[in-house]
N, C-alpha and C positions, 0 to 999 in steps of 0.2 A: 322299507328294505335295510334302516341304518339296526347296526347290531354291536353289541359290546366288544373289545378288543378280544382277538384271539388267542388261545393259550399255546398253541404251536403252529408251525408254519403251514400254510394253505397248499394245497396240492393241484387246483383245477388250473390256476392260471401262472403254474411253472413253466410250461413251454410254450407261454404267449407273451408277446409283448404288451405292456400294460402301461400307459402314461397316466397322471395323475396332475391335473393342470390348477389344484386348489389346494395347497398345504401351508397351513399358517406356522408362522413361529411366536407369534404374538409377543413383538417385542417391548409391546405395551405393560407387560410383566416383568420387564428387567431393564427399566429407567437408567438405572447405576451402570450398566455393562453396554449401553447406548451412548453413555455420557463420555466413555472412554475413548471414542470415536469422534468428538464433538470438541470445537475450540472454545476456549474460555472467551466471555464469560458465559457463554451459551450453557454450558456443559452443567453449570450449578441449578439451570432450572429443574434439571432434572434430577440430581442429587440432594437437594433442598427438599426434603420431604413435605414442606408446608405447601409447596405449589406442584401440583400433580395432575397436569393435564392428560398426562396417559393413561389416567385410569379411565374407568368406563361409567358405570352409572350403579344405582342401586338395587338392579334386579339381581335375585337367587338363580343364576344357571347351572347349579350342581343337579337339579332331577332329584331332589331328595334322597342324595343318596344313591339311586338307581346306576347314572354312569356320570364317571368323575372323568373330565377333561386332562388329558395329559399334560405335564406342564414341561414342553421340549428345551432343554437347556443346552443342550451340544449337538453337533453332526454325529458323533458316535449314537447317540440317543435315538435321534430320529432316523438314520440307518437301520438300525435295530427295529425299531417299533414300524417304520413305514415299509423300507425294502424288504427286509428279511421276514417280515410277517406276512405282509400281505403280497409280495412278491412285484412290487413297483420297480420298472425299469428306469424310467425317468420321473421325478418329481419336481412338479414346478412351483417353487416356493415364493413366498411374499412374506414382507416384515410384519402386516397388520401393526402399525405403529400408532393407527389413529390420528395421522396427521392433522384432521380437521379439527380436531379438540383443541387445536392451539390457537387462541384469538390473537396471540403475538407471532405475526406470521415470519418473521425474521427468526423467531426462536424455530419455528415449524421448518423452516429452511434449512437449517442447522441439523435439526432432527432429521430430514428427510435424508441429506447427505452422509449423518453419520451411521443411521439404519441402513443405507444402502453399504457402506461399506463395511460395515460389521456384518451384512450379509454374504458378501463377496468372501472376506477374509476368515471367518468361523465357519461357513458351510459349502459355499460352490467351491473353494479351493480345497476341501476335504474330501470330496466323493464325485465322482464322474457322473452319479445318478443324479445330482442333483443341479437343476438348473434356476433361475432366478429370475423375477420380475423386479424393476427398480419401483421403488415405491415413489409416487410424485404428488407433490402440492399442486394443484391446479391454479390455484388463487392468483399469482403472479406467473401467467403463462410463460414471459420471456425467462424467468428462472429457472422453471420448469423445462423449457426447451434446453437451456444451458446444461442442465443436470441430464437429462437425456443424451445430448452430445458429448458429454464427459464418460459416461457409461457406455455408449455405442458401440467401441472395440471392444468391451469386455467379453470374452468370447463365453462365457456361461450367463450372461444376461441376455435372455429370451423375449423380454417383452416390460412394456411399462404397467405399473399397477395403480389405479385411483380408487380410493375409498369414497364412494359418492353418495350423496343423499338428496337433498331439495335444496341446491347451489342458488343463490340469488340471481346468477346467471346460469342458467342451464347448460350442460356441457355440450350442446350442440353449437352454442352461441358464438359467432365468428370471433368473439373475444379470446377463445381459445385456439385459434386455427395455428398460432405460431407454433405451439405445444404439438398440437397433430402434424406439423408440418417435418417437425424433429423426427417426430417418430415414424414417418413412412420415410423420410430419407436415411434412417439408421436402420430400417427395416425391422422394426420392432413392434407388435401387435399391441395395442391398447385395451388392458382388460379392468373391469369396472367392478367393483366389490363394495355392496353397502353394510350396514350394521344396525341388528337392533339396538334399543338401547342409545347410546350416545350420539352417534351420528344422525339416527332417526330422532333423537331427542331436540338435538338442534335443526333439523329441516321441519321435524313436525310436531312442535313442543305441544300442542293443543290437543294432538292424539296420545302423545306420549304422557301426559300428565292425567288424560281421561280412562287411558285402560287399567283396568283391576288387577291384570293378570300379565305375569309376561307371555305365557300363550298366545295372548291378544295381539301382543305388540310383534311377535316373532313372526306369525302369521302373514303379517301385512308390510312389515318394514320394507323387506326385501324387494318384493315386486313393485311397490310404491315407486321406491328408488329407481329401477329399473326400468319401467314402464315411462317415467317422469325422460330418463336419458336418452333413450333408446327414440322417443317421440321427437325431441329436441334434436338429434343427431340427423333423423331422416328428414324432416321437416325443413333443417337449414342446410341440407344439401351435403353433411359431410362425404358421404360415401361418395358423391360426385366430384367434391375438393379433393378428395384425398382417395383414389381409385385403388390405390396399392397397399392401402391400409385395412387392416381387420380390427374387428372390434368385438371384443369378447364379454359376455356376461356372467358375473359367477354367484353362486349361491342364491338364486331366484327359483329354481328349478326350470321346466321348461312349458309348464302349463301357461303362462303368460303370453309366450311367444305366439301362437294363432290368434289369440285376441287381436295382439296389437298389430300384425299383418292386416287382418280383416278391417279392422278397424280405420287405419290409418287409408287403407285402399278406398273403403267407404267415404271418410272425410275428404280425400285427394280427389275422389272424383267430383265431387261438388266446389272444391277451393281451390283449385289447381294453382289458381293466381297466387296464392300464398306460399306457393313452395314451387319457384321457379325454377330452381337450379335442377330440380329431379327429370330425369330422363325416362323414367320408364315407371311403372308403377311400386310405390312403396313396399310390396311384397318383395317385387324384382331384386329391389336394391337390398332388403333385408337377408334374402337368402344368399346374394352375392359377397356380402361384406360382414356379416355378423355371424357369431357362434355362441351358443349359449353351455353352460357347464349342466351335468345332470343333476349335480345334488344341489338340494335336496330332492331327491326322486318321488313322487306323489306315490298314493298308496291309496288307489280306489278300490273300493269291495270289488269291483270286477276287474282284475289285471288286463283283460282285454280292453278295457279303456285307455288303459297307459300304452299298450301296443297301438292303438289307433292315432294316441297324440303324438309318437315319436314318428309314426308314418307321416303326419300332417305337417310337422316340422320338419322332418327328413333325417336321417340318420348322416347325413352328410355334414349338416350344421350342428352336430351335439358333440362334446368333448366329455370323456369321463373325468369326475372330479368327486372326492372323497369328503373334503374339509377337514381332514384330518389334521388336528387332535381333537377338535371339538366334541362335544357329547352328541351331536347329532348327526355324526360324518355316516357316509353311506358304505357299506361293507361291498369292496368289489367281486368278492366272490357271489355274492347275492345279486348284484346288477348284470353281471355275466351271465350267472344259471337263467336269469329271466330272458336276458338276449339272444342267447342260444335255441331258446324252446320257442322265439318269436318270430327271428330275422335271419336272412341268408348269412353264411360266414364273412362276405364281404361286407355287408353292412355291420356286423357285429364288431369286427377288426375296426374297420374306419370308426366308430364309436369309441371303442377302447383304446385304440392309440393310431391310427394312421392320421386323422384328421388335426391333432394335436401336433403329431409329427411334423406334417405340412406346415402349417402356419405359425408353429415355434421354431422350425428348421432344426429339428432334431436330427 
């Protein structure tokens, strides 16, 4: 359902509320601008071209000239390309700063703070339609908690954002409880977003080096990371320890969700002693605490199969996302047209805006 950028303003969604929960600013493209929000000597790590941890990998993402990604450099540009062309009422923005790429965690912490300050100053303060997720490096949970508390009162920060992969301590490990406690205390949902290439390269280096084409890596990278993260969170009892915290999975589609719910149910029914904190089936905990973004929405040969998948997952668990401005973004017009033909008005409205407005307090 992904399409190229439109040449004129869409009409179908003009009278509807539309919330896009995955809008990338790709700060890794502009390290010199992030450096302006950082203290010395850490700013030099981004301005010195010999040290470039914000770069990604060697894969070609240009689609052979078919779909060129937009390089967002200003709030005005983003507002025009996202809100005006696609009638997005609220865009939930993330910095996409590739914090896990920094082996020097002290530098990563400074990039984290600088990127969040730049997000607020240059984007969130400019347009009411823009809301933001504070980028967090989870490797030092106490520092992550401090950053969450620092930004907790910012009116336009509506969540926290973690770039996840195959962390040495999976993200449900009690090691991270301090970070999750801060998120819950500040009423901020936690969103996870992985990456093909750089983050996948660190978490799954053998697979990264083994694939011959980016197509192969891009198919599996996001689901790999999200299945590991969801499994860890559920088995380690995060939904029980933090009952008021919502977890959001972005850019893995929805197809993996029924598999995880049902497979966890099966394993839990046999090995309950290994998940002692759970108070009900894994599926019930997931349905109560987790949300998934639509993008990239699957394209089965028979569209009826996608309808059934959405029904199984439940429209109340799903959030609309474009992944703008990346080359594989999903056009809201196409997604909405599909939903209008397959679901009730209440279900369609919840998926396109209502669920996101509730968990992000819009």
